[in-house]
PASEBA-1860 file (N, C-alpha, C; in nm, 3 decimals):
! residues 262
1> XXXXXXXX> -0.393/-0.345/-1.271/-0.452/-0.473/-1.281/-0.614/-0.457/-1.265 ~ -0.599/-0.433/-1.102/-0.636/-0.435/-1.011/-0.822/-0.307/-1.040 ~ -0.755/-0.178/-1.072/-0.889/-0.098/-1.176/-0.983/-0.148/-1.264 ~ -0.861/-0.249/-1.352/-0.938/-0.322/-1.481/-1.051/-0.437/-1.396 ~ -0.978/-0.509/-1.265/-1.060/-0.612/-1.279/-1.183/-0.590/-1.140 ~ -1.208/-0.453/-1.100/-1.279/-0.409/-1.011/-1.401/-0.393/-1.083 ~ -1.397/-0.303/-1.246/-1.497/-0.316/-1.323/-1.570/-0.419/-1.355 ~ -1.555/-0.538/-1.353/-1.607/-0.702/-1.385/-1.651/-0.764/-1.260
9> XXXXXXXX> -1.558/-0.760/-1.168/-1.565/-0.828/-1.075/-1.561/-0.789/-0.958 ~ -1.651/-0.855/-0.808/-1.656/-0.761/-0.721/-1.533/-0.740/-0.643 ~ -1.477/-0.632/-0.586/-1.343/-0.571/-0.516/-1.313/-0.716/-0.422 ~ -1.397/-0.762/-0.341/-1.355/-0.842/-0.241/-1.263/-1.001/-0.307 ~ -1.326/-1.009/-0.398/-1.273/-1.115/-0.506/-1.168/-1.063/-0.554 ~ -1.140/-0.951/-0.598/-1.021/-0.893/-0.655/-0.895/-0.914/-0.578 ~ -0.935/-0.876/-0.405/-0.847/-0.885/-0.320/-0.822/-1.031/-0.293 ~ -0.870/-1.124/-0.309/-0.876/-1.215/-0.230/-0.739/-1.310/-0.394
17> XXXXXXXX> -0.765/-1.286/-0.516/-0.680/-1.307/-0.610/-0.558/-1.267/-0.593 ~ -0.526/-1.128/-0.533/-0.432/-1.065/-0.537/-0.360/-1.162/-0.430 ~ -0.381/-1.175/-0.292/-0.369/-1.242/-0.223/-0.335/-1.400/-0.203 ~ -0.389/-1.460/-0.258/-0.365/-1.595/-0.305/-0.258/-1.585/-0.414 ~ -0.248/-1.509/-0.465/-0.157/-1.529/-0.569/-0.011/-1.521/-0.518 ~ 0.027/-1.400/-0.448/0.133/-1.351/-0.372/0.159/-1.465/-0.255 ~ 0.055/-1.509/-0.198/0.073/-1.684/-0.109/0.138/-1.771/-0.174 ~ 0.104/-1.797/-0.349/0.163/-1.912/-0.357/0.297/-1.882/-0.434
25> XXXXXXXX> 0.343/-1.771/-0.463/0.474/-1.683/-0.506/0.584/-1.736/-0.380 ~ 0.498/-1.694/-0.245/0.571/-1.678/-0.120/0.613/-1.841/-0.106 ~ 0.551/-1.957/-0.123/0.506/-2.050/-0.082/0.633/-2.108/-0.198 ~ 0.654/-2.079/-0.313/0.753/-2.119/-0.400/0.914/-2.085/-0.390 ~ 0.899/-1.979/-0.311/0.986/-1.871/-0.322/1.087/-1.918/-0.234 ~ 0.992/-1.956/-0.096/1.033/-1.942/0.034/1.073/-2.089/0.091 ~ 0.963/-2.147/0.062/0.944/-2.321/0.145/1.052/-2.376/0.068 ~ 1.104/-2.419/-0.034/1.221/-2.448/-0.047/1.368/-2.478/0.050
33> XXXXXXXX> 1.409/-2.331/0.050/1.519/-2.280/0.145/1.464/-2.262/0.307 ~ 1.346/-2.228/0.332/1.336/-2.229/0.460/1.275/-2.337/0.543 ~ 1.160/-2.391/0.466/1.124/-2.506/0.491/0.995/-2.505/0.599 ~ 0.927/-2.568/0.676/0.805/-2.520/0.732/0.837/-2.418/0.850 ~ 0.996/-2.400/0.888/1.011/-2.280/0.982/0.949/-2.151/0.985 ~ 0.911/-2.155/0.812/0.876/-2.017/0.770/0.757/-1.974/0.818 ~ 0.662/-2.081/0.877/0.507/-2.013/0.936/0.556/-1.986/1.094 ~ 0.661/-2.015/1.132/0.682/-1.971/1.288/0.740/-1.857/1.326
41> XXXXXXXX> 0.657/-1.756/1.326/0.693/-1.652/1.382/0.717/-1.644/1.544 ~ 0.794/-1.553/1.589/0.824/-1.464/1.723/0.729/-1.372/1.762 ~ 0.672/-1.340/1.685/0.576/-1.245/1.695/0.435/-1.255/1.650 ~ 0.371/-1.321/1.690/0.258/-1.360/1.591/0.139/-1.290/1.602 ~ 0.071/-1.190/1.722/-0.005/-1.115/1.726/0.030/-0.990/1.614 ~ 0.174/-0.954/1.616/0.171/-0.831/1.499/0.192/-0.881/1.393 ~ 0.190/-1.021/1.356/0.217/-1.034/1.227/0.079/-1.045/1.184 ~ -0.014/-1.118/1.270/-0.147/-1.100/1.273/-0.213/-0.972/1.237
49> XXXXXXXX> -0.173/-0.879/1.309/-0.232/-0.726/1.290/-0.186/-0.688/1.177 ~ -0.068/-0.730/1.146/0.010/-0.633/1.005/-0.087/-0.693/0.897 ~ -0.110/-0.836/0.868/-0.198/-0.885/0.766/-0.314/-0.843/0.775 ~ -0.373/-0.799/0.894/-0.517/-0.766/0.864/-0.495/-0.610/0.829 ~ -0.389/-0.520/0.861/-0.408/-0.393/0.812/-0.395/-0.404/0.663 ~ -0.273/-0.492/0.647/-0.256/-0.476/0.496/-0.355/-0.535/0.435 ~ -0.467/-0.650/0.433/-0.561/-0.659/0.335/-0.647/-0.581/0.338 ~ -0.663/-0.502/0.442/-0.791/-0.405/0.495/-0.755/-0.262/0.374
57> XXXXXXXX> -0.614/-0.243/0.390/-0.581/-0.128/0.292/-0.567/-0.179/0.159 ~ -0.556/-0.292/0.108/-0.593/-0.352/-0.029/-0.729/-0.339/-0.064 ~ -0.791/-0.413/0.023/-0.953/-0.402/-0.027/-1.015/-0.246/-0.029 ~ -0.977/-0.141/0.072/-1.048/-0.011/0.092/-0.953/0.062/-0.078 ~ -0.856/0.027/-0.113/-0.765/0.062/-0.216/-0.838/0.049/-0.394 ~ -0.830/-0.070/-0.367/-0.940/-0.163/-0.465/-1.081/-0.139/-0.498 ~ -1.140/-0.070/-0.362/-1.278/0.001/-0.385/-1.281/0.127/-0.418 ~ -1.163/0.198/-0.387/-1.177/0.347/-0.448/-1.124/0.346/-0.582
65> XXXXXXXX> -1.036/0.256/-0.671/-0.993/0.239/-0.737/-1.147/0.241/-0.874 ~ -1.248/0.155/-0.795/-1.387/0.116/-0.875/-1.423/0.263/-0.948 ~ -1.373/0.323/-0.843/-1.448/0.474/-0.876/-1.391/0.639/-0.895 ~ -1.221/0.573/-0.847/-1.129/0.703/-0.891/-1.041/0.702/-0.943 ~ -0.991/0.761/-1.038/-0.898/0.765/-1.100/-0.747/0.730/-1.015 ~ -0.651/0.635/-1.130/-0.530/0.614/-1.042/-0.437/0.707/-1.003 ~ -0.436/0.831/-1.065/-0.387/0.938/-1.012/-0.386/1.011/-0.881 ~ -0.556/1.013/-0.855/-0.580/1.056/-0.691/-0.532/0.938/-0.602
73> XXXXXXXX> -0.581/0.806/-0.632/-0.554/0.726/-0.514/-0.438/0.701/-0.484 ~ -0.332/0.702/-0.599/-0.174/0.699/-0.569/-0.122/0.800/-0.488 ~ -0.194/0.908/-0.539/-0.141/1.046/-0.467/-0.162/1.056/-0.303 ~ -0.276/1.022/-0.291/-0.324/1.020/-0.156/-0.232/0.920/-0.053 ~ -0.177/0.809/-0.156/-0.108/0.739/-0.047/0.030/0.782/-0.059 ~ 0.052/0.892/-0.115/0.173/0.948/-0.087/0.231/0.984/0.050 ~ 0.079/1.029/0.120/0.134/1.073/0.207/0.157/0.978/0.304 ~ 0.173/0.849/0.315/0.189/0.732/0.419/0.297/0.777/0.513
81> XXXXXXXX> 0.399/0.835/0.436/0.523/0.841/0.522/0.509/0.970/0.626 ~ 0.410/1.074/0.616/0.361/1.180/0.694/0.248/1.129/0.789 ~ 0.175/1.003/0.770/0.108/0.951/0.869/0.194/0.884/0.987 ~ 0.283/0.813/0.874/0.378/0.707/0.965/0.432/0.812/1.057 ~ 0.463/0.881/1.036/0.543/1.001/1.138/0.492/1.047/1.253 ~ 0.332/1.082/1.225/0.258/1.095/1.312/0.205/0.998/1.389 ~ 0.207/0.868/1.383/0.156/0.744/1.451/0.253/0.681/1.512 ~ 0.402/0.751/1.466/0.518/0.695/1.506/0.537/0.765/1.680
89> XXXXXXXX> 0.476/0.867/1.699/0.469/0.954/1.823/0.382/0.834/1.970 ~ 0.241/0.829/1.939/0.210/0.731/2.034/0.251/0.587/2.037 ~ 0.298/0.507/1.892/0.334/0.365/1.890/0.467/0.319/1.900 ~ 0.527/0.399/1.879/0.690/0.367/1.888/0.752/0.483/1.958 ~ 0.678/0.572/2.027/0.743/0.690/2.156/0.892/0.780/2.109 ~ 0.819/0.796/1.968/0.926/0.903/1.919/0.933/1.043/1.913 ~ 1.045/1.120/1.941/0.967/1.218/1.947/1.008/1.316/1.840 ~ 0.862/1.389/1.762/0.897/1.473/1.658/0.899/1.589/1.714
97> XXXXXXXX> 0.992/1.675/1.634/1.007/1.816/1.662/0.923/1.914/1.564 ~ 0.893/2.011/1.565/0.789/2.140/1.506/0.847/2.156/1.415 ~ 0.926/2.110/1.328/0.979/2.097/1.204/0.920/2.018/1.142 ~ 0.898/1.848/1.202/0.834/1.739/1.125/0.695/1.786/1.172 ~ 0.639/1.822/1.272/0.507/1.828/1.288/0.446/1.927/1.136 ~ 0.515/2.031/1.120/0.480/2.120/1.045/0.502/2.075/0.859 ~ 0.579/1.944/0.891/0.581/1.890/0.748/0.428/1.801/0.751 ~ 0.427/1.759/0.880/0.326/1.611/0.863/0.162/1.727/0.804
105> XXXXXXXX> 0.180/1.876/0.880/0.050/1.912/0.880/0.030/1.979/0.708 ~ 0.182/1.998/0.642/0.168/2.056/0.528/0.131/1.954/0.383 ~ 0.149/1.785/0.474/0.120/1.667/0.391/-0.031/1.663/0.399 ~ -0.114/1.672/0.517/-0.243/1.675/0.510/-0.296/1.778/0.403 ~ -0.254/1.883/0.446/-0.335/1.981/0.369/-0.307/1.961/0.188 ~ -0.242/1.895/0.161/-0.211/1.852/0.032/-0.305/1.731/0.006 ~ -0.344/1.661/0.100/-0.448/1.537/0.077/-0.611/1.620/0.064 ~ -0.630/1.731/0.113/-0.724/1.803/0.128/-0.755/1.866/-0.014
113> XXXXXXXX> -0.615/1.890/-0.056/-0.662/1.985/-0.185/-0.695/1.868/-0.288 ~ -0.655/1.779/-0.245/-0.684/1.679/-0.346/-0.827/1.594/-0.358 ~ -0.862/1.597/-0.239/-0.996/1.519/-0.183/-1.123/1.639/-0.231 ~ -1.040/1.727/-0.181/-1.138/1.859/-0.149/-1.273/1.840/-0.107 ~ -1.296/1.801/0.038/-1.460/1.770/0.095/-1.488/1.865/0.080 ~ -1.634/1.871/0.027/-1.759/1.962/-0.006/-1.727/2.022/-0.180 ~ -1.613/2.028/-0.188/-1.597/2.082/-0.329/-1.695/2.004/-0.427 ~ -1.649/2.034/-0.552/-1.730/1.980/-0.696/-1.640/1.887/-0.796
121> XXXXXXXX> -1.553/1.862/-0.710/-1.479/1.740/-0.725/-1.462/1.651/-0.639 ~ -1.516/1.666/-0.513/-1.524/1.545/-0.402/-1.600/1.437/-0.454 ~ -1.543/1.319/-0.407/-1.603/1.175/-0.464/-1.643/1.076/-0.335 ~ -1.748/1.038/-0.300/-1.737/0.974/-0.165/-1.597/0.881/-0.153 ~ -1.586/0.804/-0.243/-1.501/0.680/-0.279/-1.378/0.749/-0.191 ~ -1.329/0.873/-0.184/-1.244/0.934/-0.159/-1.203/0.881/-0.028 ~ -1.314/0.841/0.059/-1.298/0.786/0.186/-1.267/0.712/0.243 ~ -1.257/0.577/0.068/-1.222/0.459/0.113/-1.039/0.461/0.111
129> XXXXXXXX> -1.015/0.575/-0.010/-0.879/0.590/-0.023/-0.768/0.631/0.083 ~ -0.861/0.744/0.165/-0.776/0.765/0.291/-0.813/0.685/0.425 ~ -0.896/0.579/0.417/-0.852/0.507/0.499/-0.780/0.398/0.481 ~ -0.743/0.352/0.333/-0.672/0.250/0.274/-0.520/0.339/0.329 ~ -0.501/0.421/0.324/-0.441/0.511/0.379/-0.366/0.491/0.501 ~ -0.474/0.496/0.608/-0.440/0.504/0.766/-0.416/0.349/0.746 ~ -0.472/0.277/0.721/-0.444/0.097/0.745/-0.307/0.054/0.688 ~ -0.258/0.160/0.562/-0.153/0.076/0.507/-0.013/0.169/0.608
137> XXXXXXXX> -0.057/0.300/0.659/0.055/0.374/0.760/0.075/0.267/0.886 ~ -0.030/0.198/0.949/-0.023/0.136/1.045/0.026/0.008/1.043 ~ 0.027/-0.012/0.924/0.090/-0.161/0.920/0.244/-0.142/0.847 ~ 0.298/-0.026/0.840/0.430/0.036/0.801/0.484/0.050/0.959 ~ 0.403/0.060/1.084/0.479/0.101/1.197/0.492/-0.033/1.250 ~ 0.381/-0.104/1.227/0.387/-0.218/1.309/0.475/-0.309/1.241 ~ 0.568/-0.290/1.105/0.618/-0.353/1.039/0.750/-0.308/1.097 ~ 0.797/-0.176/1.136/0.924/-0.123/1.236/0.902/-0.203/1.389
145> XXXXXXXX> 0.785/-0.245/1.404/0.778/-0.304/1.508/0.808/-0.450/1.543 ~ 0.807/-0.507/1.442/0.839/-0.656/1.404/1.014/-0.656/1.350 ~ 1.051/-0.555/1.292/1.232/-0.558/1.249/1.273/-0.634/1.365 ~ 1.351/-0.722/1.303/1.426/-0.800/1.405/1.416/-0.891/1.453 ~ 1.250/-0.950/1.472/1.194/-1.070/1.565/1.156/-1.178/1.480 ~ 1.106/-1.116/1.326/1.096/-1.236/1.227/1.158/-1.171/1.114 ~ 1.215/-1.281/1.024/1.239/-1.250/0.897/1.174/-1.230/0.795 ~ 1.193/-1.141/0.702/1.120/-1.150/0.552/1.023/-1.247/0.507
153> XXXXXXXX> 1.106/-1.388/0.471/0.995/-1.518/0.428/0.876/-1.533/0.518 ~ 0.898/-1.484/0.658/0.775/-1.555/0.771/0.687/-1.440/0.769 ~ 0.715/-1.310/0.750/0.661/-1.199/0.723/0.567/-1.191/0.620 ~ 0.613/-1.258/0.498/0.545/-1.252/0.369/0.448/-1.342/0.352 ~ 0.480/-1.477/0.377/0.433/-1.558/0.417/0.283/-1.575/0.503 ~ 0.335/-1.526/0.603/0.189/-1.497/0.700/0.089/-1.387/0.682 ~ 0.138/-1.279/0.595/0.063/-1.173/0.572/0.006/-1.205/0.417 ~ 0.048/-1.334/0.335/-0.061/-1.334/0.259/-0.129/-1.469/0.278
161> XXXXXXXX> -0.061/-1.557/0.393/-0.179/-1.714/0.400/-0.338/-1.640/0.460 ~ -0.256/-1.542/0.545/-0.405/-1.537/0.661/-0.539/-1.498/0.583 ~ -0.495/-1.368/0.492/-0.596/-1.295/0.427/-0.644/-1.401/0.288 ~ -0.565/-1.491/0.245/-0.642/-1.533/0.154/-0.726/-1.700/0.229 ~ -0.686/-1.739/0.362/-0.784/-1.820/0.423/-0.904/-1.780/0.489 ~ -0.884/-1.659/0.503/-1.046/-1.589/0.557/-1.090/-1.528/0.445 ~ -1.032/-1.477/0.320/-1.112/-1.447/0.214/-1.211/-1.545/0.149 ~ -1.129/-1.678/0.119/-1.178/-1.752/0.026/-1.342/-1.774/0.080
169> XXXXXXXX> -1.351/-1.801/0.249/-1.513/-1.875/0.245/-1.628/-1.727/0.214 ~ -1.568/-1.620/0.183/-1.637/-1.516/0.187/-1.691/-1.463/0.011 ~ -1.586/-1.504/-0.042/-1.578/-1.452/-0.185/-1.638/-1.567/-0.268 ~ -1.674/-1.692/-0.218/-1.719/-1.811/-0.271/-1.891/-1.795/-0.268 ~ -1.938/-1.729/-0.190/-2.103/-1.778/-0.215/-2.113/-1.667/-0.352 ~ -2.051/-1.565/-0.377/-2.106/-1.453/-0.483/-1.979/-1.482/-0.573 ~ -1.923/-1.584/-0.617/-1.801/-1.615/-0.698/-1.826/-1.533/-0.799 ~ -1.765/-1.484/-0.925/-1.769/-1.441/-1.052/-1.664/-1.467/-1.118
177> XXXXXXXX> -1.667/-1.582/-1.229/-1.510/-1.618/-1.327/-1.530/-1.524/-1.431 ~ -1.381/-1.440/-1.434/-1.320/-1.332/-1.540/-1.350/-1.409/-1.652 ~ -1.401/-1.336/-1.733/-1.408/-1.339/-1.843/-1.347/-1.288/-1.961 ~ -1.291/-1.404/-2.066/-1.211/-1.333/-2.160/-1.073/-1.273/-2.111 ~ -0.999/-1.175/-2.154/-0.879/-1.154/-2.146/-0.865/-1.105/-1.982 ~ -0.991/-1.092/-1.917/-0.941/-1.063/-1.761/-0.910/-1.160/-1.706 ~ -0.905/-1.300/-1.751/-0.840/-1.417/-1.710/-0.657/-1.351/-1.639 ~ -0.617/-1.287/-1.770/-0.497/-1.257/-1.726/-0.424/-1.160/-1.616
185> XXXXXXXX> -0.489/-1.054/-1.580/-0.472/-0.978/-1.475/-0.507/-1.095/-1.332 ~ -0.615/-1.139/-1.340/-0.646/-1.196/-1.196/-0.569/-1.313/-1.183 ~ -0.480/-1.374/-1.271/-0.388/-1.422/-1.258/-0.265/-1.404/-1.227 ~ -0.225/-1.319/-1.244/-0.061/-1.239/-1.182/-0.060/-1.187/-1.174 ~ -0.197/-1.058/-1.109/-0.183/-0.965/-0.988/-0.118/-0.996/-0.842 ~ -0.168/-1.126/-0.837/-0.049/-1.184/-0.699/0.063/-1.188/-0.725 ~ 0.082/-1.260/-0.834/0.258/-1.239/-0.872/0.308/-1.125/-0.870 ~ 0.271/-1.001/-0.908/0.324/-0.909/-0.951/0.344/-0.844/-0.765
193> XXXXXXXX> 0.240/-0.852/-0.675/0.248/-0.810/-0.573/0.316/-0.902/-0.504 ~ 0.364/-1.012/-0.491/0.468/-1.070/-0.407/0.575/-1.046/-0.470 ~ 0.623/-1.065/-0.626/0.750/-1.006/-0.645/0.764/-0.841/-0.602 ~ 0.690/-0.790/-0.607/0.710/-0.659/-0.580/0.779/-0.593/-0.434 ~ 0.679/-0.685/-0.335/0.729/-0.680/-0.205/0.903/-0.770/-0.195 ~ 0.934/-0.824/-0.292/1.036/-0.955/-0.294/1.160/-0.842/-0.317 ~ 1.142/-0.775/-0.414/1.209/-0.652/-0.484/1.235/-0.534/-0.411 ~ 1.124/-0.506/-0.341/1.160/-0.394/-0.253/1.238/-0.450/-0.090
201> XXXXXXXX> 1.229/-0.561/-0.067/1.326/-0.608/0.031/1.463/-0.644/-0.022 ~ 1.468/-0.672/-0.150/1.622/-0.728/-0.206/1.653/-0.567/-0.196 ~ 1.569/-0.475/-0.246/1.617/-0.325/-0.250/1.733/-0.286/-0.143 ~ 1.622/-0.300/-0.018/1.656/-0.278/0.114/1.766/-0.354/0.186 ~ 1.814/-0.447/0.112/1.936/-0.528/0.145/2.082/-0.445/0.096 ~ 2.078/-0.427/-0.038/2.164/-0.326/-0.115/2.190/-0.236/-0.098 ~ 2.073/-0.136/-0.064/2.089/0.002/-0.068/2.014/0.035/0.099 ~ 2.069/0.198/0.118/2.027/0.232/0.260/1.889/0.293/0.206
209> XXXXXXXX> 1.770/0.286/0.345/1.666/0.326/0.320/1.639/0.469/0.295 ~ 1.732/0.535/0.336/1.743/0.669/0.328/1.740/0.732/0.170 ~ 1.820/0.652/0.147/1.873/0.655/-0.051/1.729/0.618/-0.141 ~ 1.678/0.508/-0.052/1.562/0.459/-0.176/1.457/0.530/-0.114 ~ 1.445/0.584/0.016/1.269/0.603/0.034/1.244/0.699/-0.053 ~ 1.264/0.784/-0.127/1.194/0.909/-0.233/1.169/0.817/-0.342 ~ 1.204/0.705/-0.402/1.148/0.650/-0.513/1.056/0.622/-0.519 ~ 1.001/0.597/-0.410/0.860/0.554/-0.416/0.747/0.717/-0.527
217> XXXXXXXX> 0.799/0.820/-0.502/0.735/0.901/-0.595/0.736/0.887/-0.724 ~ 0.814/0.831/-0.764/0.819/0.743/-0.928/0.682/0.676/-0.969 ~ 0.601/0.656/-0.863/0.512/0.593/-0.888/0.400/0.669/-0.960 ~ 0.391/0.815/-0.900/0.309/0.900/-1.008/0.338/0.893/-1.145 ~ 0.446/0.894/-1.202/0.474/0.888/-1.334/0.369/0.805/-1.414 ~ 0.433/0.661/-1.365/0.371/0.532/-1.391/0.171/0.538/-1.428 ~ 0.156/0.598/-1.287/-0.019/0.590/-1.228/-0.076/0.702/-1.370 ~ 0.016/0.848/-1.377/-0.060/0.928/-1.455/-0.029/0.874/-1.610
225> XXXXXXXX> 0.047/0.797/-1.623/0.064/0.742/-1.774/-0.062/0.645/-1.794 ~ -0.058/0.545/-1.696/-0.136/0.459/-1.715/-0.355/0.482/-1.671 ~ -0.362/0.587/-1.658/-0.451/0.629/-1.613/-0.510/0.703/-1.733 ~ -0.433/0.777/-1.830/-0.420/0.868/-1.909/-0.461/0.778/-2.023 ~ -0.346/0.730/-2.048/-0.388/0.627/-2.185/-0.468/0.497/-2.189 ~ -0.447/0.442/-2.082/-0.541/0.314/-2.060/-0.697/0.376/-1.999 ~ -0.742/0.438/-1.935/-0.864/0.480/-1.888/-0.921/0.650/-1.897 ~ -0.802/0.676/-1.992/-0.860/0.800/-2.032/-0.876/0.883/-1.921
233> XXXXXXXX> -0.829/0.929/-1.804/-0.844/1.003/-1.700/-0.728/1.092/-1.684 ~ -0.661/1.185/-1.726/-0.607/1.264/-1.704/-0.585/1.336/-1.558 ~ -0.494/1.368/-1.490/-0.487/1.405/-1.353/-0.544/1.580/-1.388 ~ -0.641/1.570/-1.272/-0.668/1.768/-1.262/-0.585/1.831/-1.198 ~ -0.597/1.972/-1.227/-0.508/2.062/-1.127/-0.481/2.054/-1.010 ~ -0.571/2.044/-0.928/-0.619/1.985/-0.789/-0.506/1.867/-0.769 ~ -0.544/1.751/-0.802/-0.443/1.652/-0.806/-0.278/1.666/-0.849 ~ -0.242/1.755/-0.936/-0.114/1.797/-0.968/-0.073/1.879/-0.837
241> XXXXXXXX> -0.148/1.967/-0.832/-0.109/2.033/-0.736/-0.069/1.979/-0.556 ~ -0.183/1.910/-0.551/-0.170/1.815/-0.415/-0.044/1.691/-0.357 ~ -0.031/1.689/-0.547/0.069/1.550/-0.527/0.185/1.647/-0.477 ~ 0.166/1.756/-0.563/0.306/1.844/-0.514/0.344/1.884/-0.375 ~ 0.222/1.924/-0.329/0.274/1.932/-0.181/0.316/1.847/-0.092 ~ 0.247/1.715/-0.127/0.253/1.569/-0.024/0.422/1.533/-0.066 ~ 0.474/1.539/-0.177/0.558/1.479/-0.193/0.667/1.567/-0.132 ~ 0.674/1.703/-0.195/0.741/1.797/-0.105/0.753/1.733/0.056
249> XXXXXXXX> 0.629/1.756/0.090/0.654/1.747/0.296/0.733/1.569/0.307 ~ 0.686/1.482/0.235/0.765/1.401/0.225/0.923/1.382/0.207 ~ 0.937/1.435/0.132/1.105/1.468/0.061/1.139/1.552/0.235 ~ 1.054/1.646/0.245/1.155/1.715/0.384/1.194/1.616/0.510 ~ 1.046/1.539/0.515/1.082/1.456/0.670/1.176/1.367/0.586 ~ 1.213/1.297/0.491/1.296/1.225/0.464/1.450/1.273/0.497 ~ 1.471/1.388/0.423/1.580/1.477/0.447/1.602/1.541/0.625 ~ 1.517/1.541/0.670/1.530/1.525/0.793/1.558/1.429/0.890
257> XXXXXX> 1.522/1.308/0.857/1.558/1.154/0.887/1.680/1.111/0.909 ~ 1.712/1.157/0.716/1.878/1.134/0.691/1.975/1.181/0.765 ~ 1.933/1.357/0.789/2.034/1.442/0.861/2.075/1.381/1.015 ~ 1.925/1.352/1.081/1.922/1.294/1.180/1.996/1.212/1.242 ~ 2.002/1.083/1.135/2.061/0.962/1.174/2.215/1.014/1.129 ~ 2.274/1.094/1.014/2.413/1.122/0.966/2.479/1.157/1.075
END
């Protein structure tokens, strides 16, 4: 939906639709049961930082989608477990052995295979996608840091309310009304975003993270199908190869973490 919208609407406005809709969803879902306490955080600075990183990741990703196929942006994002592993060393004080560092290095090779800096298939917008990857990975690290201090409703309300309030005055001067059927994705993109986060949280309530983590790679199937059928953009050979390398490194990190905790 974001890729469809950014072809006709400024990317920053699409980001606003995404978070404003998710904020409304969060209020409807959590306000009746949590009350105004949903706005109270025990770690406000961390929550504000999470919100900034998340909206920055979304903006950079939507900007990249304006120029890149879905398969490329999705494949690059798959490197987030690798980047999180690397960031956990200075930010969380975790120890990472040579095998996990090797997996991190392999994952970055996969990103380079896809982006091919200096190659014929390189596009400057890939820098936006890599920037989105870094912001999202930092967001995941801060989510670990805030775990146990704030519950999910508080986190979801703050990370959707803050971007909505900050973006509104920025998008109003250059506001573009969606035309025709584009109203549909503009209205529901935030709903799907908020619903996706909620289902993700519910899934982790009933299933172990070590079991659920690899499921993220199923996205490449949907991204490839949608990119091919809707946008006539089949994946290139480099994208397929790089995705395989990234997925392999991510699965190795997952297996090592599961074995360590087991």
